[in-house]
C-alpha positions in Angstrom: -58.1 -17.6 -59.4 -59.7 -20.2 -62.7 -59.4 -17.5 -65.0 -55.4 -16.7 -63.5 -54.6 -20.9 -63.7 -56.3 -20.6 -67.7 -54.3 -18.2 -68.4 -50.9 -18.5 -66.6 -50.8 -21.8 -68.4 -51.4 -20.8 -71.8 -48.7 -18.1 -71.1 -46.2 -20.2 -70.2 -46.9 -22.5 -74.0 -46.5 -19.3 -75.4 -43.5 -18.5 -73.6 -41.3 -21.2 -73.1 -42.4 -22.1 -77.3 -40.7 -18.6 -78.0 -38.5 -19.2 -76.0 -36.8 -22.2 -77.6 -37.8 -20.5 -81.5 -35.8 -17.5 -80.2 -33.1 -19.8 -79.7 -33.2 -21.4 -82.8 -33.5 -18.8 -84.7 -30.7 -16.9 -83.5 -28.3 -20.2 -83.3 -29.5 -21.1 -87.1 -28.9 -17.2 -88.7 -24.8 -17.5 -87.2 -24.8 -21.3 -88.3 -27.1 -22.6 -90.7 -26.2 -25.8 -90.9 -27.6 -26.5 -86.5 -31.3 -26.9 -88.5 -30.1 -30.4 -89.4 -29.1 -31.5 -85.8 -32.3 -32.2 -83.3 -33.4 -29.6 -80.9 -31.7 -31.7 -78.1 -28.4 -30.6 -79.2 -28.9 -27.0 -77.2 -28.7 -28.9 -74.0 -25.1 -30.5 -74.5 -23.9 -26.8 -75.5 -23.4 -23.4 -73.5 -27.4 -21.6 -74.5 -28.4 -25.7 -72.4 -29.9 -22.7 -70.0 -32.0 -21.0 -72.3 -33.1 -23.8 -74.0 -33.7 -25.7 -70.2 -36.2 -22.6 -69.3 -38.6 -23.2 -72.6 -39.0 -26.3 -72.2 -40.1 -26.0 -68.2 -42.2 -23.4 -68.9 -44.1 -25.4 -72.0 -44.5 -28.3 -69.2 -45.3 -26.4 -67.1 -48.3 -24.4 -69.3 -48.8 -27.9 -70.2 -49.6 -29.5 -66.0 -52.2 -25.7 -66.1 -53.5 -26.0 -68.8 -54.7 -29.9 -68.4 -55.4 -28.8 -64.5 -58.5 -26.1 -65.9 -59.9 -28.1 -67.9 -59.8 -31.1 -65.3 -61.9 -28.4 -63.4 -64.3 -27.1 -66.4 -65.3 -30.5 -67.1 -63.8 -30.4 -69.8 -61.6 -33.9 -69.5 -61.7 -36.7 -66.5 -59.0 -37.3 -64.6 -58.3 -40.9 -65.6 -59.3 -40.2 -69.1 -57.2 -40.9 -72.9 -56.5 -37.3 -73.1 -55.7 -36.4 -69.9 -53.2 -38.9 -69.4 -51.4 -38.6 -71.7 -51.6 -35.1 -71.6 -49.4 -35.8 -68.7 -47.2 -38.1 -69.9 -45.8 -35.4 -72.6 -45.9 -32.9 -69.7 -43.2 -35.6 -67.7 -41.7 -36.1 -71.2 -40.9 -32.3 -71.6 -38.7 -32.3 -68.2 -37.3 -35.9 -68.5 -36.2 -34.2 -71.6 -34.5 -31.6 -69.9 -34.1 -33.8 -66.6 -31.5 -36.5 -68.8 -29.5 -34.6 -72.0 -28.6 -36.2 -75.3 -26.1 -37.8 -75.3 -23.0 -36.9 -77.0 -21.8 -39.3 -80.0 -19.0 -37.1 -80.9 -16.7 -39.6 -79.1 -18.5 -42.2 -81.4 -19.5 -43.6 -77.7 -22.1 -47.2 -77.0 -25.4 -45.8 -76.0 -25.1 -44.3 -72.6 -28.3 -45.3 -70.8 -28.7 -41.8 -70.1 -29.4 -41.3 -74.5 -32.2 -43.8 -74.1 -33.7 -42.4 -71.3 -33.9 -39.1 -73.2 -34.8 -40.7 -76.0 -37.9 -42.8 -74.8 -39.0 -39.7 -73.0 -39.5 -37.5 -75.7 -40.6 -40.1 -78.3 -43.5 -41.1 -75.3 -44.0 -36.9 -74.9 -43.8 -36.3 -78.8 -46.5 -39.5 -79.4 -48.6 -38.4 -76.7 -49.0 -34.9 -76.9 -50.9 -36.0 -80.7 -53.6 -38.6 -79.0 -53.6 -36.0 -76.5 -55.0 -33.5 -78.6 -57.4 -36.3 -81.0 -58.6 -37.7 -77.4 -60.0 -34.2 -75.9 -61.1 -33.1 -78.9 -63.4 -36.1 -80.1 -66.0 -36.0 -77.7 -66.9 -32.2 -78.5 -66.8 -32.5 -82.4 -70.2 -32.0 -82.2 -71.2 -29.6 -79.5 -73.1 -27.0 -79.2 -70.6 -24.2 -77.8 -67.5 -26.0 -79.2 -67.7 -27.3 -82.0 -66.1 -25.0 -83.8 -62.5 -25.1 -80.9 -63.4 -29.2 -80.8 -62.6 -28.9 -84.6 -59.6 -27.2 -84.8 -57.9 -28.5 -82.0 -58.8 -32.2 -83.8 -57.4 -30.9 -87.2 -54.3 -29.6 -85.7 -53.8 -32.8 -83.6 -54.3 -34.8 -87.6 -51.2 -32.7 -88.7 -49.5 -33.0 -85.7 -49.7 -37.3 -86.2 -48.7 -36.5 -90.3 -45.3 -34.7 -89.8 -44.9 -37.6 -87.1 -45.1 -40.2 -90.3 -41.0 -39.0 -91.9 -40.2 -40.6 -88.4 -41.5 -43.8 -88.3 -40.6 -44.4 -92.1 -37.6 -44.0 -90.7 -37.5 -46.4 -88.0 -39.2 -48.8 -90.6 -36.2 -48.1 -93.1 -34.7 -49.0 -90.4 -35.1 -51.4 -88.7 -35.7 -53.8 -92.5 -32.2 -52.1 -93.5 -28.3 -52.1 -91.9 -29.0 -48.3 -92.7 -29.8 -46.0 -88.9 -33.3 -44.9 -88.9 -31.9 -41.1 -87.9 -30.0 -40.8 -91.6 -33.1 -42.5 -93.4 -34.7 -39.0 -93.2 -33.1 -35.2 -92.2 -33.8 -35.8 -88.2 -33.2 -31.8 -87.3 -35.3 -30.9 -90.0 -38.4 -33.0 -89.4 -38.1 -32.7 -85.9 -38.6 -29.0 -86.6 -41.7 -29.0 -88.2 -42.9 -31.8 -86.0 -42.7 -30.1 -82.4 -44.1 -26.5 -84.7 -47.0 -28.6 -85.4 -47.5 -29.9 -81.7 -47.4 -26.6 -79.9 -49.2 -24.7 -82.3 -52.1 -27.1 -81.6 -51.6 -27.0 -78.1 -52.2 -23.6 -78.1 -55.3 -24.0 -79.9 -56.4 -26.6 -77.0 -54.8 -24.0 -73.8 -57.3 -20.8 -75.9 -59.8 -23.1 -75.7 -59.7 -24.0 -72.3 -59.2 -20.4 -71.4 -62.0 -19.8 -73.5 -63.9 -22.3 -71.4 -63.3 -21.0 -67.9 -63.5 -17.4 -69.1 -67.3 -18.4 -69.9 -67.9 -20.3 -66.9 -66.4 -17.5 -65.2 -69.2 -15.1 -66.3 -71.8 -17.5 -65.9 -70.7 -17.8 -62.7 -71.1 -13.2 -62.4 -74.2 -13.6 -63.9 -75.8 -15.9 -61.4 -75.0 -14.2 -58.8 -75.7 -11.3 -60.2 -79.1 -11.7 -60.4 -79.8 -13.6 -57.2 -78.7 -10.2 -55.7 -81.1 -8.5 -57.6 -83.8 -10.8 -56.3 -82.9 -11.0 -53.0 
């Protein structure tokens, strides 16, 4: 059951990411200019159901990965890593539950639109922090040092991909130009999402390896006990 949880979590993360990626590639092939728009735009069109399925799979896979990590003692329930990974999953669900606001009619900012933006921001920032916090205690571990360093490096890359958005927010706050026009948000967001999902997959594979190692240890102990008995 343990290995099933970890394996299912990793599989759902990959499946969810591929669902959104294929949706984006097919749409970009038909309309290349769509890449300039945010990924959340899919929540407003006819492809909403495909987008929602992909994001929910990603969130559920992340939750299963966290559950497995907690069971293996790779992180604690009240740790920064655990809290931030939970916020990431909840943020993804909120992004689907509260669709992006449509600006086609130049409407004033709505409550739903604000909730959607906050949920996306929480998700993007939380996963970057979670990856770093999860990896840091294991950097010098005899067993998990390599996986910890790879996951942390990918987490750092995720932080780097956040910087253009931080820059845009700073420029927008300092001047009259809207922050979302400082950079091509669609391009920046896609680079950020790819970096964070790759890092998340690295974490999921790490948790899967930990559960496999745990089950192998239990099997070995059981075999030795039966032999001595």
